N, C-alpha and C positions, 0 to 999 in steps of 0.2 A: 689575618684574623677575621676581618669583616666579611671577606669572601667565603670563608668556611661557614660562618653563621648564616649567610644568605643561602648557600647551597644546602645547608641542613634544613632551613625553613622550606625551601622548594621541595626537598625530598619528603619532608613530613606532609606538606600539602598534597603532593602527588600520591602518597600512600593513602591519605584520607579520601581524596577524590576517587581513586580507583577502588577503594573498599566500598564506597557508596555505590559505584557502578556495579560491582560484583554482587552486593547485597540486593540491589534492585533487580538484577537478572534472576537471582535465586527466588526472590519473593514473587516476581512475575510468573515464573514457571510454576511455583507452588500455588499461586492464586488461580492460574488457569487449570491446573491439575485438580485441585480440590474445590473449584468454583467458589472461591472466597473473595468477595469484593473488598474486604478489609485488607487482605494481603496485597491486592492490586493498588489500593490507596497508598499503603506504605511503600510499595514499589515506585509509584509515581512521585511520592515525596522524597524518596532517596535519590532518584535520578534527576530531580528538579534542580538541585544545586549545581552539579557538573554541567548540565545542559544550559542552565542560565548563564554560567560563566562563559561557555562557548558562544551563546547567543549575544551576550553583551560585548564580547571581545572580538567577534568576527567582523570582517569587512565585506564578505560576499554573501550572496543569496543562500548558498549552501550552508553557511554557518548560521544564518537566520532561521533556516528550516529545522535546526536542531531542537528548537523549543516544541516542535510538534510531537516528539516522542513522549514527554510527560503528559501533554494534553491528550494524546491518544490513550495512554494508560488510564488517566482519570476518566475519560469517556467510557472506556471498557468497564471500569469499576462502577460507574453510575448505571450503565446498562445492566450489568450483572445484579446490582442491588435492586433495580426496578423489576427485573425478571423474577427475583426471589421473593420480593415483598408483595407483589401483586399476583398471587396465585389464584387461578379461577376456582370458584366454589363448586363442588360437585356433590 
């Protein structure tokens, strides 16, 4: 009985984490396509939890590098926001 509850909890956690990854990819593509920095911020926020779990649980350098994905997405959103808010006056 306890094993079934544990497996069900792991299954639900896996569904949740993979849905966050899929949502992040969709928002990332939409953000680049429409040049929306807000969509990129939400994409970075959605991928932050799965990547943070990999970052904190990993033992090698490749697991530690997983945190660079959300940082790069947040940097792209910041760059896109700066590009759209500081338009030259003509």
